[in-house]
N, C-alpha and C positions, 0 to 999 in steps of 0.2 A: 504494500500500500504506500502511496506516495502523496505527500501533501505539499502545496505551494503557498507562499505568502510573500508579500512585499516587505522590504526592510521597514517601511512604516506599517502601522497596524492596519490590517485589512479585515474585511467581513468574511465570515465563515458560514457555510451551509453544509451540514452533515445529513446525508440521506441514508436511512436504514430501510432496506427493501425486505419485506416480510416473507416468511415461508409459512404456509398454512399448516395447521396441525389437525389431524382427525381427533375428535373428542370422544373418549371412551364413555360408555354408560356408567355413571357413578358420579360421586361428588368429590370436589377438591376442597381442602381446607384453605381458607383465605389467609392463613397465618403469615406473619412476617411480611406481608406482602407489600409490594410496591411496584408500580408499573407506570409507564408513561404513555402518553398518547400523543396524538397528533392526527391530523386529517390530511387526506390527499387533496391538494388544491387543483382545481381544473386548469387545464392548459389555457393560456390566453388566446382569445379568438384571433383569427387571422385578419389581415386587412381586407375589408370587403370592397370589391371592385364596384365602381359606379355602374348603374344600369345603363344599357346602351341608349335607351330613350333619353335619360337625363343628360348623358354625355352629348348627344346630338342637339338637345335644347341649348346647352351651354355653348356649343360651337356654332349656333345659328342655324341648326338643322341641316338637312341635305334635301336637295330637290329629288322628287320621285317621278317616275314615269307614269303619266296619266293612263289609266285603264278606261275601257269603254264605260261611259256613264259617270266617271269621276269628274268632280269639279275642283280645280286647284285654287289655292289662296293667291290672289294676284298681288295684294299688298296688305300690310298691317301698320296702322298709324294711331296716334293719340292726339286728341284735341282737348284744350282746356287746362292743361297743366301749366303752372307758372313757377312755383318754387320747387316742385318735385321733378328731378331730372328724368329725361326719357329712358336712360339706361336702367335706373332704379325701377321704373314702371315695367319695362320689358323683361326684367328678371322674374316678374310674377306671371308673365304671359307665356303660354305654350303654343298658341297659334302662331304659325310661322309662314312667311311668304314661300311659295313653292311646294308646300305640303298639300295633301288632299284636304279640302275644306270639310270641317266637322262642326256642326252647330252645337252639339253637346260640349265639345271642347271649348268653344267660345264662351258658353255659359259658365263652365268651370273657371275660365279666366276671369270672368266678372266676379265670381265668388272669391277668388284669390285676391283680387284687387280690393274688394270690400274688407277682407280680413287684413290686408296690408295696413289699413287704418288711416291713410292719408286723404281719403276722399269721402265726401258725404253723399255723393251721387255718381253713378256710373251707368252709362247707357251705350250699348253696342249699336253701331250703325252698319248695316250690311247692304252693299250695293253690288248687284250682279251685272257684269259686263262681259263682252266677248272674250276677254283674256282671263276671266275667272272672277272670283269673289273678292271684293275690296272690303276689308274689315277695319272699322275705325272705332276706337273706344273714346267716347266723349265723357270727360270727367269734370267734376266740380270739386275743387280742393276744399278741405276744411280750412278754416282760418288757423293761422299759426301763431304761436306764442311769441310776442315781440320782446317782452322783458318780464323778469320776475323780481319783485321788490318785497321787502319786509319792513313793516312800520311798527314801532312800539316795542321792539325787542331790545332788552338791555342785558339781561342775564346770560343770553346766548347770542353770539355774534352772527352776522350774515353768512360768513363762510361755513360755519357748522350747520346752519339751517339749509343752505344750498346743497350740502352733502346729504341731507335727509329728505329733501322735497321730492326728488324723483322725476321732475320734469325740468326742461331747459328751453331757452329761446330757440325757436325753429321747430319745436314739436307741435303736432296738431293741437289746436285749441278745442278741447271738448270737456263737458261738464264732469264726466266720470273721472277723468284724470286729475282735474283740478280739485275735486272733492276728496279723492283718494290721497292726494298730496296734503291737503289740509288735515286729514285724519292722522297721517303719519307724523306731521309736525306736532299735533296735540299730544300724541302718544310719546313723542320724544321729550316734550316738556314735562310730562308726568314722570317719565323715567328719570329725569334729572332733578326731581323734587319740587317742581312747580305744579302742584296738584290741582290748583285752582285756575290754571291757565285756560284761556279760551281764544279762539282764532276765527275771524270772519274773512270772507273772500270778496274782493272787489275786482271787477273786470274793467279795464280801461282807465286812462287818464289823458290829460291834455297832450295831444300830439301822438299818443300811443293807444289807439282804441282796443288793441288786443293785448295790452299788458296785464299781467296777473299780479295783484297786490294782496298780500296777506297782512291783515291788521291784527297785531298780537296784543292781548291783554294778559301779561305774564302772571300777575298776582304775586304773592310773596313766595320766596324760596323757603319751603317748610323744612324744618329740622326736628329731629327727635331730641327732646330735652332729657327724658328718662324712660326707662323700660321696666315694667313690672310683670312678673309672672305669678299668677294666683291659681289656686285649685290643685296644684301638684303636691302629692304626698310621697309617692314612691321615688321620684327623681328630684334632686335638689334644683333650685332655681339657678344656681351657679353652673351646674352641668348643662341645663337646658340653654342657658345664654351662650354657651360655647357652640351650640348646634346652629343657632340662627345667624344670619348675616347682618341684620339690622344692628346698628350701634347707637348708643346714647352719647350725649356730649361728654368729651373727655374731661374727667375731674369735675363734671357738672356744669362747666361753662365754656370749654374750648370746643369750637366747631370744627371737628376733624373727623370726616367720614361718617357724619351723622345725618345726612340728607334723608328725608322721609320719602323713599321711593316705593310706590304702591306695588310695582311688580315684585320687588324684593320682599315686601311684607307678605304677599301672597305665597311666595316660595317658602318663607319662614313657617307659615301655617302648615304647609304640606310637609316640610321637614319634621316639624314637631309631631304631627300626626303619625307619620311613618315611623318615627323613632319609638313611639309608644307601642304601635302595633307590632313592630319587630320584637318587642319584649313580651308579647302575648296579650297586650291590652287591645283586643280587636274591636272593642266598642268605644275606644277613646275618641274624643272630639276636642278640637282646639279652635277657639275663636279669638277675635281681637276687638278692643275698644280703644278709641282715640279721643283725647280731650285736649283742646287747643287753649293756649293762654290768651290773654286779652289782645295781644298784638296779632294773633293769627299766624305767627311765624314758628312757634315752638309747640310741640305736642307731647303729651304723655301717652306712651304706647303701653297698653296692657294686654297680655296674652292670658286668656281664660281657658284653663284646662279642666276637662271632665275625663278623668282616667277610666272609670268603669272597672269591671272585674278583670282580673288577670286569669288567663286560661292555662290549664295544666294538662300534661300529656297523660292520657289514660292507658292507651295501648300503642305499641310500635310493631308494625308488621312489614315484612319484605315479601314482595310478590314478583314472580317471573324468573328468579334464579333457579336454574336446573342443575348446574354442574358444580357450583360453589356452595358449601354448607352455610345454611342460614345462621346458625349459632356463631360460627367463626366471624361472620360479618357483623352480627349484633354486638360482639365483644368490642368492636372498634368504635361504637357509637358513644357520644357524650350525652346526647339527649335521650333519657330513659323514662319509662313509666313513673309518674309521680313528680317529674321535674316540671318547672314552669317553662312554657314555650319560649324559645329564644332563636330568632332567625339566624343569628351569627353561628350558633352551635349547629343549627340545621344545615347550613351551607357547608360547615366543616365536616359534618357527618356524611353529606353527599360525596365530598372529596374522598373521605376515608373508605366509603363503600366502593368507589371507583378504584382506589388503590388496592383494596382487597381482591376485587375481581381482576385487576391488572396484574396482581402478583403471580397469577398462573396463566398469563397470556391473553386474557380477555381485555385487551387494551382499548378497544373501541366500545366498551360497554356503556350503555346509556342508563342513567339513574334519574328518575323524576319523583320528587317528594310531593305528597298530596296530603296536607293537613285538612282534616274534616271536623268541623265544629259540631258537637253533639247537642241534642235537646237539653241534656243536663247542663245547667249553668256552670260556666268556667271549665268545661271539659272538652277535650278533642282527642281524636285518634290520628295517628301519624302513619301513613302508608308510603313505602318507597316502591315504586314500580320499576322493575329492572328488565332490561333487554341485554343479555350477555353478549350476543353477537358471536363471531368466530374466535377461535383460539389461535395465537400465532407464536412462532419462534422467530428469532432474529436471523435473517438471511444474509444478504450482502450489505456491507457498510461502505458507503462512498463519501469521500470528503471533497467538497468544492470550496475553493478559496477565490474570492473576487479580488483581482488585482494583478500586478505584474508577477512574472514567474520568478520566484525565489524559493529555494528548498527550505523546508521546515522539518526538523527531526520528527520521526513518526511518534516517538514517545510523548511529545508535547500534547498531542491530541489523545493518543491512546491511553495515557495515564489518567485522563479525566473521564474516561468512559467506564461505566460500571456494568457494561454488557458486552457480549462478543457473539460472533456468528455461531449459530447452533444452540444458543441458550434460549430458554423460554423468556419472552419479553416481559418486562416489569415496568409498569407505568411510573412508579415512584422513582426507580432508578433512572429512567429516561429524563424525568423532570430534574432530578438532582444532577445528572451529567450535564444537562444544558446550563444549569446555574453555575457549575464549575467552569465551563467554557467561557461564560460571560464574565467570570471573576478574573480571568487571565489578563495580562497586559499585552498579549501578543495580538489579539484581535480587537476590533472596534468595540468599545463599551459605552460610548455616548451616542444615543439615537440621532443627535443632530449631525453626527459625522457620517452616518450611513447605517446599513442594516446590521443588527446585533447578531452574534452567533446564535444559531438555532438548529434544532434537530427536527427533521421532517420525516415522519414515518409514512411509507407508501405501502398500500396493499398490493399484493402480487398480481401481475397480469395473468389472465387466463392461460396464456401459452406457457407460463412458467410454473403452473401449479403441479403438473406431473413431475417435472424435474426436481422441484423443491421437496415434494413428498418422498421421492426416491432417495434424496440425499439425507433427509432428516428422519 
């Protein structure tokens, strides 16, 4: 086996090709187990060639030989366009001079021009003459935006608002775009803590009948003076305050990071609710109350918590495992009957079950937890649905180094692998080997510099199954 690496740190991809194993009837203990996984990524799609028809449209089409009864397009023209260039319009049109005339295609062109958005009216004119059909698209352009102005803004400057408005001079002037832009500006003001901001739209001013003017009434920049959390008994207020992103005035009077942003407040409510439910308080609810001072600039934010009952695990059941013993898997679990539900422990137990299955080659096993709340208050059953999949040994190990060709001693990589060809694959050993490769100073360890070292496990191709079975 030969490895290559640049004198500088390079990125590494190690591919382990699997060998399938026939599973005997019976069960394996999941002890000691550890196994790693990975998935086979699909090959990137090839570059799709343009369709012949699209290519011909882009090249101005080609003339075709007239058949008996066919009528050709003698000319294609546009009338009524002033600010929109002819080339931009013809990019939307597929009717071409010299092609067989097709009325349905002309109507499709009209629909495409409507979708283009630059015209408020489009009328096709069809004139039949001896040399063929003359097609003219008569258009009436929408008015265009001459200028965009902001009036009354002080807390947020014109440059920032221009970056948010979403329309620019030269764009078609239509009510939908103008109103959408106004809504975006109001949302932006609210995100920045101007929760009372309102904006009205005015079209036109002296000398500029199609100018769009946004008149802004910012209102005060609201800040959080203090934060209170009430109703919580199981979790301390200090702990809950670390979960939320909203902040009160530093030391009670320094305005640093304490803008009252409504979107952040909503996220805080969701975070607090999720935190309680992850601890088994499935009926927990969190609301908020806001009280402004006389100036309207500072508010007291109060989170009101209703914890409700905490749910406990009554039974734990594993379903679907055929070859790995249930008791050996249950011994790995932290969340047991009688324990309070904890989503963190649940997720750790899912990983442990996968490691148990992966310790005997079932590295692609799928484990889905299903907590079921019972009619009995505060009780739930926990079911893990398991799909073991096939069992695998390690086949060929390939090492790919991205970079210039420089030799690397084989032991640099081999000493960090806890598996070898012919051994039963182990999910935890694969995971641990990948962590060891990432901890070296030989390969890239900073994601900003490139791809990190990784181990990719590939399932065997059908043509390799018989050879792998004979060898192992």
